[in-house]
C-alpha distance (Angstrom), angle and dihedral (degrees) to the residues before:
residue distance angle dihedral
M1 . . .
T2 3.80 . .
P3 3.83 110.6 .
A4 3.77 115.5 -116.9
L5 3.79 142.6 -174.6
E6 3.78 115.7 -133.1
I7 3.80 118.0 -151.0
L8 3.79 106.5 -141.3
D9 3.79 93.7 174.6
A10 3.81 131.4 4.6
G11 3.78 135.2 -161.3
P12 3.81 117.9 -121.1
A13 3.82 97.9 -98.1
M14 3.82 105.7 34.3
T15 3.80 115.3 143.4
L16 3.78 138.4 162.1
Q17 3.80 110.0 -108.8
D18 3.80 137.7 177.8
L19 3.82 129.0 163.7
G20 3.80 91.6 -59.3
R21 3.79 134.7 -130.7
A22 3.77 113.9 -44.5
G23 3.79 121.6 -163.1
Q24 3.80 98.3 28.7
L25 3.81 99.8 101.8
A26 3.81 93.2 97.9
S27 3.80 87.1 58.7
G28 3.80 91.8 52.7
L29 3.80 98.1 -99.6
T30 3.79 120.4 118.5
R31 3.78 117.7 -145.6
G32 3.79 98.2 -102.8
G33 3.79 115.0 179.9
A34 3.78 128.6 124.9
M35 3.78 118.0 -6.8
D36 3.80 88.5 -141.7
R37 3.80 103.1 39.2
L38 3.80 90.9 175.3
A39 3.82 89.1 66.6
L40 3.82 89.4 62.5
H41 3.79 91.2 51.6
E42 3.82 89.1 50.6
A43 3.81 91.6 50.7
A44 3.81 91.0 50.1
A45 3.80 89.5 52.8
L46 3.80 92.8 48.5
L47 3.82 92.9 49.2
S48 3.83 95.7 38.7
Q49 3.79 93.0 -126.9
P50 3.82 139.9 107.7
I51 3.78 117.7 -81.1
K52 3.81 110.4 -72.7
A53 3.79 135.0 -178.4
A54 3.80 115.2 -82.4
L55 3.77 137.4 -169.1
E56 3.80 108.8 -98.2
M57 3.82 112.3 -149.6
V58 3.81 118.4 -167.6
G59 3.80 112.8 -155.2
L60 3.80 95.2 -33.3
G61 3.81 133.6 45.0
G62 3.77 128.2 -158.1
T63 3.80 145.8 -137.3
F64 3.80 122.9 -79.5
K65 3.82 140.6 -179.4
A66 3.80 126.0 -164.4
S67 3.79 123.0 -145.1
A68 3.82 91.7 -148.8
D69 3.80 137.0 21.8
T70 3.80 103.1 -68.5
R71 3.77 133.4 -173.5
I72 3.80 112.6 -136.2
A73 3.80 136.5 -174.6
L74 3.80 125.8 -156.2
T75 3.81 115.0 -154.7
G76 3.78 140.9 153.1
A77 3.81 121.3 43.9
P78 3.82 110.8 12.6
M79 3.81 113.7 -105.7
A80 3.78 133.0 179.8
A81 3.81 107.4 -95.7
T82 3.82 136.8 178.9
I83 3.80 137.0 176.6
D84 3.81 110.2 -150.0
K85 3.81 86.8 -14.6
E86 3.82 92.9 -56.6
P87 3.84 112.1 121.8
V88 3.79 117.1 -113.9
S89 3.78 127.1 -167.2
W90 3.77 125.8 -107.5
H91 3.83 122.6 -127.9
G92 3.78 88.3 41.6
S93 3.80 146.9 90.9
H94 3.80 125.0 -109.5
L95 3.79 141.6 174.8
L96 3.80 113.6 -109.5
P97 3.83 102.9 -161.0
A98 3.77 120.0 -143.2
G99 3.80 110.3 -81.9
S100 3.79 93.8 12.2
V101 3.79 119.4 129.2
L102 3.80 122.0 -125.5
M103 3.81 114.2 -160.0
I104 3.80 120.9 -168.6
G105 3.80 118.6 -172.7
G106 3.79 134.5 -175.5
V107 3.78 128.4 -39.8
K108 3.79 118.3 -86.3
S109 3.80 92.6 -162.6
G110 3.75 133.6 -9.1
A111 3.79 121.6 27.2
I112 3.83 113.9 -101.7
G113 3.81 131.5 49.7
Y114 3.80 129.5 -171.5
L115 3.79 133.7 -146.3
S116 3.82 114.0 -159.5
V117 3.80 128.4 179.9
G118 3.78 134.5 -153.6
G119 3.79 107.3 -94.6
G120 3.78 92.1 15.1
F121 3.78 128.7 -116.6
A122 3.80 117.0 -50.5
S123 3.80 99.5 -147.6
P124 3.83 115.8 139.9
E125 3.80 118.0 -86.3
T126 3.81 121.9 -119.9
M127 3.80 116.0 -159.6
G128 3.78 90.8 -14.0
A129 3.81 99.2 -49.7
R130 3.80 141.9 76.0
S131 3.79 94.7 -143.6
A132 3.77 121.0 123.2
H133 3.82 109.1 -126.8
L134 3.78 100.6 -168.4
V135 3.80 97.1 -176.3
A136 3.81 90.6 54.4
G137 3.79 92.6 44.7
I138 3.80 94.2 -113.8
G139 3.80 112.6 140.3
S140 3.78 124.8 -25.2
T141 3.77 143.6 -121.6
C142 3.81 117.6 -69.3
V143 3.80 118.1 -106.4
A144 3.80 138.7 -164.9
G145 3.79 112.8 -82.3
Q146 3.80 93.7 31.4
T147 3.81 118.4 130.6
L148 3.81 120.2 -151.4
L149 3.79 118.7 -158.9
L150 3.79 116.1 -133.8
G151 3.77 128.9 -136.8
R152 3.79 125.1 -125.2
D153 3.81 111.8 -73.3
M154 3.79 113.5 -143.9
G155 3.82 88.9 -157.0
G156 3.76 135.1 -117.4
N157 3.76 144.6 157.3
T158 3.78 127.8 -48.5
D159 3.81 129.9 -163.0
M160 3.79 88.3 61.0
V161 3.81 123.2 141.9
L162 3.78 136.7 -160.4
H163 3.79 121.5 -167.6
P164 3.83 106.6 -141.8
D165 3.76 129.6 -153.1
N166 3.80 112.3 -91.8
R167 3.79 100.3 -101.7
F168 3.81 95.0 141.8
T169 3.81 103.4 86.8
G170 3.80 105.6 53.2
G171 3.80 116.3 -112.4
E172 3.78 130.3 142.9
I173 3.81 121.2 -0.5
G174 3.79 120.8 -163.4
I175 3.82 116.9 -133.7
T176 3.77 137.8 173.1
T177 3.79 132.4 -162.5
S178 3.81 121.6 -77.9
I179 3.79 129.9 -152.3
Q180 3.82 89.7 -90.7
T181 3.80 100.4 44.2
H182 3.80 90.6 102.2
L183 3.83 89.9 65.2
F184 3.81 89.8 70.2
G185 3.80 98.7 51.5
E186 3.79 128.5 -138.1
P187 3.87 97.6 -77.8
E188 3.83 92.3 53.6
L189 3.81 92.9 45.1
E190 3.80 91.0 48.8
R191 3.81 90.4 50.4
F192 3.81 89.1 49.4
V193 3.82 94.4 56.7
K194 3.81 91.3 46.0
T195 3.81 93.1 53.0
T196 3.81 125.4 97.7
F197 3.80 113.2 -138.4
V198 3.81 131.1 -161.1
R199 3.78 122.7 -148.9
D200 3.78 110.5 -111.5
A201 3.80 126.5 -142.3
R202 3.79 88.0 -116.0
A203 3.78 98.5 92.6
N204 3.79 138.4 121.7
R205 3.79 140.3 143.1
Q206 3.82 89.5 -64.5
G207 3.78 98.9 56.1
I208 3.79 148.4 -32.6
R209 3.78 124.0 -126.6
M210 3.80 118.1 -137.5
N211 3.80 118.8 -158.2
P212 3.83 115.0 -146.1
D213 3.79 123.0 -140.3
C214 3.82 88.8 -131.6
T215 3.79 139.1 38.3
G216 3.79 116.8 -48.6
F217 3.78 128.3 -95.0
S218 3.78 131.4 -108.0
A219 3.78 140.1 -172.8
A220 3.78 128.7 -140.2
G221 3.79 110.0 -103.0
A222 3.78 93.0 6.0
L223 3.80 91.9 155.7
K224 3.79 90.4 58.4
V225 3.80 95.9 54.0
V226 3.81 110.0 123.2
S227 3.80 118.8 -136.8
E228 3.78 110.3 -103.3
I229 3.78 141.1 157.1
I230 3.79 117.7 -51.0
V231 3.80 132.7 -177.3
P232 3.82 136.3 -156.1
G233 3.79 109.8 -78.6
D234 3.81 94.7 38.5
I235 3.81 112.1 131.4
Q236 3.79 111.4 -139.4
I237 3.79 121.4 -165.0
T238 3.79 108.9 -142.1
G239 3.78 127.8 -152.1
D240 3.81 94.7 -85.4
G241 3.81 91.8 53.0
A242 3.80 97.7 -107.5
P243 3.82 119.3 129.4
Y244 3.79 124.0 -124.1
V245 3.78 118.6 -159.8
L246 3.79 106.0 -144.9
M247 3.80 113.6 -132.1
C248 3.80 137.8 -162.8
E249 3.83 97.8 -63.4
S250 3.79 96.7 42.8
Q251 3.77 120.6 139.6
S252 3.81 115.3 -90.3
T253 3.81 95.5 -125.7
G254 3.78 132.8 29.0
G255 3.78 144.2 169.6
Y256 3.79 104.4 -147.9
P257 3.83 109.9 105.5
R258 3.80 116.2 -104.7
I259 3.76 117.7 -136.5
A260 3.83 95.8 -171.9
T261 3.80 145.1 -27.3
V262 3.81 127.4 -111.3
L263 3.80 114.1 -123.5
P264 3.83 109.9 -107.5
S265 3.82 91.6 -120.9
D266 3.82 90.3 57.8
I267 3.81 97.4 49.1
P268 3.85 90.6 88.6
R269 3.82 88.8 57.4
V270 3.81 90.4 52.0
A271 3.82 90.9 48.1
Q272 3.81 91.6 49.2
T273 3.81 96.7 46.8
P274 3.82 104.2 118.3
L275 3.78 123.7 -131.8
G276 3.80 110.4 -76.9
A277 3.80 95.6 13.7
G278 3.79 119.5 131.6
L279 3.77 129.6 -123.6
R280 3.78 139.9 170.7
F281 3.78 132.5 -153.3
R282 3.79 123.0 -124.8
L283 3.79 117.9 -159.4
Y284 3.81 119.5 -135.7
S285 3.77 128.0 -174.3
F286 3.78 116.7 -115.7
Q287 3.81 91.5 -101.9
E288 3.81 91.8 48.7
A289 3.81 90.6 47.9
V290 3.81 92.0 52.2
A291 3.82 90.4 50.5
R292 3.82 91.9 49.1
E293 3.79 91.2 49.9
A294 3.80 91.6 50.2
K295 3.81 90.3 51.0
A296 3.82 91.9 47.8
R297 3.80 92.1 50.8
A298 3.79 90.8 49.7
E299 3.81 89.3 53.3
V300 3.81 90.6 51.5
A301 3.79 89.5 50.9
R302 3.82 89.0 55.1
L303 3.81 95.5 51.0
R304 3.80 93.9 103.6
T305 3.80 90.6 58.1
R306 3.81 89.3 58.2
V307 3.81 95.8 55.9
V308 3.80 111.0 107.6
S309 3.79 136.9 175.7
R310 3.78 113.5 -92.6
V311 3.79 114.7 -112.6
R312 3.80 105.9 -127.6
E313 3.78 122.3 -147.5
P314 3.86 109.6 -122.3
H315 3.80 93.8 -130.6
T316 3.84 90.1 58.9
I317 3.83 94.9 54.1
A318 3.80 108.2 95.1
D319 3.83 93.6 -168.6
L320 3.80 96.0 43.2
L321 3.82 93.6 137.5
A322 3.79 90.0 59.9
Y323 3.81 90.8 66.4
T324 3.81 122.9 88.3
L325 3.77 99.5 -128.5
V326 3.83 98.2 164.5
S327 3.79 122.8 42.1
G328 3.78 96.0 -156.3
V329 3.83 145.6 7.9
V330 3.81 122.7 -106.0
S331 3.79 133.3 -172.5
A332 3.75 123.9 -122.7
T333 3.83 92.2 -148.7
D334 3.84 108.0 33.8
D335 3.78 119.5 93.9
P336 3.82 105.3 -118.1
F337 3.83 90.4 -153.0
E338 3.80 96.9 50.0
G339 3.80 112.2 123.5
K340 3.81 93.3 11.2
A341 3.78 121.9 120.5
C-alpha cells in the first residue's frame, strides 16, 4: 500500500509548494512555488534527497498522522511541534512512526514553516510542478480530512539538525535598481534606503506591504507609466506612497512604478519578516548584486556539509540503557600502571 500522510487539522493557509513553474512568465504565469525557497533546500539537505514539494504553513501548522514510518524535516520559521505529545526540535529531521500524531502549532518567530517528508509528496504534477498557485487557480489550500500520498523514500538518517541563518526577524534587505528607478530621482532613492519600514498585515503570496516611518514615496510621471513585465522581488510604489514587495504569485505585468528590486537571495528574508517587524533596504550596484547572488548560491550548495547529528540529552532518551556508553570497566582502587614496564 502506498504510504500517505493524513491531515487531521490544517491551518488557514496551508498549501503544497515546490520550486514552482519556471519558464511560464511569457504566458502570463509567474513562477509561484515556496515563499521561502531556502527552506526547501534546507529540508533536502536534512533528508539527503533532491528538493521535493513540502507543506507550506503560514502562521499556523496543523495535525498529521502517517500510515507508515516516515522521515520528516521541519524548516522555515520555527513552530511549536510534537510527536505523540513529545516535543521535537525545529530545523531538524525526525522519524514519524506509523500511526503517530505530529502536531505543529503557531510560529515562534518568522512567518512561514515547512513540513517535508522523505521521498516527497506524490500528488500529480500540473505544468511540471506540484505547487498550488492560488491566483492562477492551480491547486488549492489543504484541508482537514485530506490524505496526501507519499513518494518512495530512498532512506537516510534522522535526528539531524541544520542551524539556519537568522532570516526570521526582519533586518536588512538587499536591493538593486530596476528599469524604473530613474523615475524617482536620486533624492527620493536616497530617502528610500534611509527609511525604516514595518511589515504591514496586508500580505499574501502576491505581495507584502511595507509601511514607512515617514511620508510616502512618489515617481515623476507615475500616472503615465505603461504596464509592463514584472517579476517577484520588484518593489512597486502604490498610489499612497507605500511600497509593496511583489512575491511568488505576483501578477506578470503591472503599472505601478518600481523603485527597486529585491535580490533573489533576500526574498526569503522578506517572506519571513513577521508582522510588525522592521526592515531596511540596502542598495547594491548591479555588479555587487551579482557577486552577492553568487556567494548566496555557493552557500546553498554547501548546506549538506552543515548538517550534523543532533546531540540528545540523556534524560530524554527512553531506551538509554540500550546504548553502550562505556567501552570498558575500570576500578576505582586498582593502580592502572601496576605490573607494567
